[in-house]
N, C-alpha and C positions, 0 to 999 in steps of 0.2 A: 600308569602312562608309559608307553614305549616311545623313546626318542631316538631318532636316527641322527648320529653325530658325524658330520663330514669333517675329517681331521687331516688337513694337508700339512705334513711335516716336510722338512727340507730333504730328508732321505726317503721317507715312505709316505704314501697317502693311504688313509684308512676310512672306512665307513663302519661305525660300530652301532649296535643297538644297545641302548641302556634302559634298564627297567628302573624307573624312578622309585617304585615301591621298595626295592631292595638296594638301590644304588649300586647295581652290578651290571657288568657287560654280559649280555646273553648271546651275542653273535658278533662276528667281526669279519670284514673283508679288507684285504691289504694288497697294495701294489707298490713297486719301486717308483719313486718320483724322479723320472729321467728328464734331464735338461736337453734342449736342442742346441747343439754347438754349430750354428751356421748363421748366415746373415739375417738381419742386420747386426746382430750381436747375440751372445748366448742368452737363451730365454727359456721360460717354463713352457712345457708342452701342455697348454691348458686344454686343448681339444682332446688329447689322450686322457687327461684327468677327468674331463667332463664325461667322456664315454664310460670311464670306470665308475664315476659317481652314479650316473643314471642306471647302469647295469646293476650296481650294488643295491641301489634303492629298490629296483624292481625285484631282484632276487630275495633280499631280506624281507620285503613286504609280503612275499609269498609265505615266508616262515612265520612271521608275526606281524600283525597289522601295525603299521607305523602311525603314531598319533601326532607327531611333530618332528620338525627338522631343526637342528642347530648346527653351527659352523664354527670351527676354530682353525687357524693356520699359523705357520711360522711368521715371524716379523720381517722387517727390512724389505718389504715387498708391497708394491702397489700397482694399480692399473689406471691407464688413461683411456677413457671411453668417449664415444661421440653421442649425439642425441638419440641414436638408435640403440645405444648400449653396446656397440661393437668396439673392439679395441682399435685405437688409432696407431698404436705401436705394440710390439710384443711385450709381455710381462718380463722385465729384465731380471736375470739371475744375479743376486747380490754378490756372488763370488767373481763376477766379471770385473776386471780392473779398468774398464773404460773411463769411469768417472774420475779416476786418478789423473787423467790427462788434463782435467780442468781444476785440479785441487787448489791451486793458488787463487784462481778466480772465485771458487766456491768459498774458500776460507775468508775471503774479503766480505762476504755477504751473510754468512751463517751467524746465528745468535750465539752468545757466550753460554758456557755451561751453567752459569748462575740463573739464566733465564729459562732454559729448557730441561736441565738435568741430563742433557745428551752429550756424551763425550765425542770428540772427533775420532771417527773410526775409519779403518782402511777400506779399500775396494769400494763396494756399494753398500756397506753396512749402515750408512746414514741415508735413509730413503730420500731426504731432501737433495742429497748429492746426485742421486740417480735422476730425479726429475730435472734438476739443473742441467745435467749433461744431456738428457734427451731433448730439452728445449733448445739448447745450443746446437746440437748436432743434427736434429731433425725438426727444424722450425716449422716447416709446412705441415708436417704430420701433427706436431704438438698443437698447432693453431686450430686444428679440427676438434680438439678435445673439449667436451662440455662438462666433464666431471673427472676428478682425481680421487680414486677410491683406494681405501686400504684393502688388503687381499681378502679377508673374510667377507667383506661387503661386496667385493667383485662377484664372488660365488652367490651371495644372496641376491644380487641383481639378476644373475642368470636364472635363478630359481623363481624370482617373484616379479622381475621387471621394475623394481623399486630401488632408487639410488639412496644410499645413506653412508655415513661414516660413524666411527665409534672410538672412544677414548683409549682403550687398552692398546690398540694398534697405532693410533696417532701418537701415543705417548711412549712408544717403544723405540728409543734412540733414532727418531726420525728427523730432528731439528724443526719439526712442523708444529709442535704443541708446547704450550706453556702450562705445566702442571699446577703452578701456583695461582694462576688466574682462570684456569679452565677455559682457555681460549687458544686460538691459533697464535703461533709465534710471530715475531716481527719479520721473520723470513718470508712468511706467506704474503704479507702485505708488501714487503720490499720487492718481491718478484711478481706481484699482481696476480697471485694464484687464488686469492680468496673467492673470486667468482667461480672457480672450479670446484670448490669444496662443497661436497654434498652435505645436507643437514646432519648434524651430529645427533645420534639417537642412542639411548642406553642399550647395552648389550642384550638385555632381556626383552627389548621391544619386539612385538610381533610385527614384522614388516608387512605381512600379508600372506594369503594362501599361495600355493604353487601356481604357476601359470598353467592354463588348460593343457597346453602341449606337453608339459612335464607330467601332469597327472595321467594323461593318456599314455605316454611312453612308459611310465613306471607302474601303473596300476594303483597309484596312491589316490586316496580320497581327494577330490578337487579342492576341498576346504582345509587340507593339511596345512597348519600354520608353519611359517619359517621365521625363526628368530634371528635377530640382527647379527649375533656372533661376536667373537672376541679372539684376542691373541692367545696363543697356546699356553705360554707360561702363566698367564693370568687365569686361564681356565683351570690349570692345576692349583692355583692359589684359592680360587673362589670357594670350594667346599670348606676350607679352613677358616676363611673370613666369616662364614656362616655358622661355624660350630666351635672353633677353638678360642680360648681366652688368651690374649696377649700376655707376655711376649711369646712368640714362636717364630720359627723360620720354615720355609718350604723350599726344597730343592727340586726343580723340574728338570728331568734328564731326558735327553734325546740327542740330536746332533749337537745342540748346545746344552750345557749344564748351567741353568739359571738359578741363582740363589736369591731369595727374597726375604727380607726381615720385616716383621710386623711387631711394633711396640718394643723394638730393641733398644740398645744403647745408642745415645746420640754420638755420632761421629761425623767428621768432615769427609765427604766422598772425594776420592782421588780419580779424576777422569783419565789420568794417564795409566791407570791400572784397570780399566774397563769396568769401573763402577758407574752406575747411572741411576736415574729415577724412572721407574716404571709407574704407570697409572693403573690401579686395579679396577675391577669391574664395577666398584661402587664410586669410582671417580677420584679416589684418594691417592696421593703420591706414596710410593713404596721404594725404599732404598734397595738396590739390586746390584748384583755383580755376576759375571758370566765368563765362561771359557768354553772352547770347542771340545768338550770332553768326550762326547759321543763319537765325533770324528776321530779324535786321538785314539780312543779305544779300538775303533775299526782298523785304523792303520797299524796299531801296535800288535793286534791279535790276528791280523789277516793271515789265514792259512795255518795258524798255530793252534795247538790243543788248548782247550779252556778247562781242563780238569786239574784238580789240585787236591792235596791232602793236608792234614794237620801237621805232618812232618815237614811239608813244604813251607808252611807258615812259620813253624819253629825255626827252620833253617834261615829264612829271610830275616826274621827278627834277630836271630843270634849273630848273623854275619852283617846285618844292617845293609843288605842289598837294596839300593835305592835308584829310582829313576827321577831325575831332576828336570824341571821345565825348560823349554816348552816344545812339544812336538809340532804344534800348530802355532807359529809365530804371528805377531801382529795384533793379537787380541789376548784377553785374559789378564790375570794379575801380574804375569811376567812376560809382557809382549815381546821383549827384545832378548830374552834368554834363549840359548841354543840347548837342545836336549842333550843330556849327559847321563851315563850310567855310572854308579859308584858300586864297587865290589861286584860287578856284574859278570865276572868270568865264570865259565863252566856251569851255567845255570841249567837246571832241568826245566822242561816245559812247564811243569807245575809251579816251580819257583818264579819263573818269568811271569806267569799269569798273576801270581800273588803280588809281585812287585808292581805290576801295572795297576792292579786294583788299588793298592795302597797309594800309589802316586795320584790317582784320580780322586781319592778321598782326601788327601792332603791338599790338593789344589782347591777342592770344594771347601775345606775348612778355612783355607786362606781367604776365599771369597766371603765366607760368612763373617770372618773377623773384620774384613774391610768395611762391611756394611753394618756392623754393630749387632750381629745376630745374637739372640738370647733365647732362653727357654728351649723346649724340645725342638728337634728338627725332623720334619717329615720328608722322606724321599719319595718322589713320584717317578714313574716311568721305568725304563729297563734297569737302571742301576739299583733299584729297590730289590731286585732279585739276586743281587750279588752280595752275599753275607760278608765277604772280605771288605768290600767297599763300606758297607754299613758299620761294621765293627771298628774299622780304622777311623771312620768319621766320628763315631762316638768317642773314641780315644783321643782324637786330635782336638775336638771341641770341648771335651769334658762334660758333655751333656747327652741326654738320651736321644736316640734316633728311632723314629717309627718308619718301617718299611711298608709303604702302601701296598695293599693287596691287589689293587687293580693293575691290569697290564699297561694301561696308560691313563694317568691321572687327568689328562686333558679331556678325555671323553666324558668322565663323570662331571667335571666342572662345566663343560659346555652344555651337557644335558640339563644341569640344574637351572639354566636360563629358562627352561620350560616349566619349572616347578613354581609353587606358590610362595617360594622363599622360606619354607620351613627349614630349620637348621639341619645340616647334614652331620653325620657322625663319622669321624675319622676311623678308618679300619686299617689294622696292620700290626705286625709284631714289633714290640718295643725292645730295643737293645740298649743296655746301660754301658757306660764306659768300662772296659775290661780292667780288672784289678791288677793283673800281672804287670810288673814294672817294665818289662821288655817293650810293651807297647808305647809307654810314655818316652822311654829312651829312644825308640825309633823315631817318634815324632820330633823330639828335640834335635836329634842328629840330622834329620831331613831339613829342618828349619835352619840349622846352623850352616849346612851346605848351601842352601838356597840363598842365604843372606851374606855368605862369605864374599 
């Protein structure tokens, strides 16, 4: 079976063809996900994305017949639609700080961390805060809404005409979901929003075939099924839930680096350090932690060479050149720390790149420690192709790391929604913790500097 996966990331949007027989991507289309910086507030250019999706489906279907469509998107994003399925307000960009204007009012009504597993996050990273702000600022428009949809299900609506919601997106630091009772949180009832909540359906549900106009526009078979879809980090996790024996951890890398621990050590999550409870595609709570590692990597390497040598590695380890958190403040395990270089004078471009890669690995190791990560760690997404990141992560955790072979783990996981549930096999090169003592010394020095 060939599954077309619509994958809307915060930085890039993709449509990938996945062959379920081999669990491999066989074709990919990609475009930058640009936001619209104009009234009424910064928002996602859903019409540009829609054109890209339709063009990609048509193009890819000419290469290989598409048998099914699945959807995955970034979190902290939702859509308010009317009875005709049209947006009543633009889809807000979670990096817009407008919701902060009503922070005190929102804090008075949001549920505690113990109820939802959702930490209080800045800007619009709590989806409940976005909807709260939109209702207060645009009451007439908000009143026209008949459904409050998570972002994957907004695209499913456009493809099928069917409204639905799903737990992986509802349970992704939204304040809207109680993972312990598998029901909406007290915030939903307090705000009178339950009437807007579309029926919750499993990620693997076939919502229906594509609308006739979609089939005509793309050349797809009119009976092509569209699956409900799920949050992108949970898409990365799904193959491992189906194949790996706990304990294990999965690190999904993109704009955000999201670490998830399955069957790990019991720990008390610290909401002040951006730990949270995600809900996986099977409906179970998953201790998680995150930082904006992909964004940090882009900022730190912008315009800089990304080549390096073993001599660069040796020099960084010997001099203990270090980058300390955080480039992106307000989230992550060190949300209030300002970035600082240690022994960073006169670095070659290669040494600088090595240091940046080590920093991202040590931040990830910190996240895994905070959530009780245990067993091997699988890295999905772009960072899996960085051997510096992988080796330092193995050194810092003291456990093996598997670098996923797929270019984006989200596409494989989302495609598996269309499978019969047969176990998937994890693929990738395994790296054991390096034996050289310089790696452990580097980790210990970094941690000492961070905690000083």
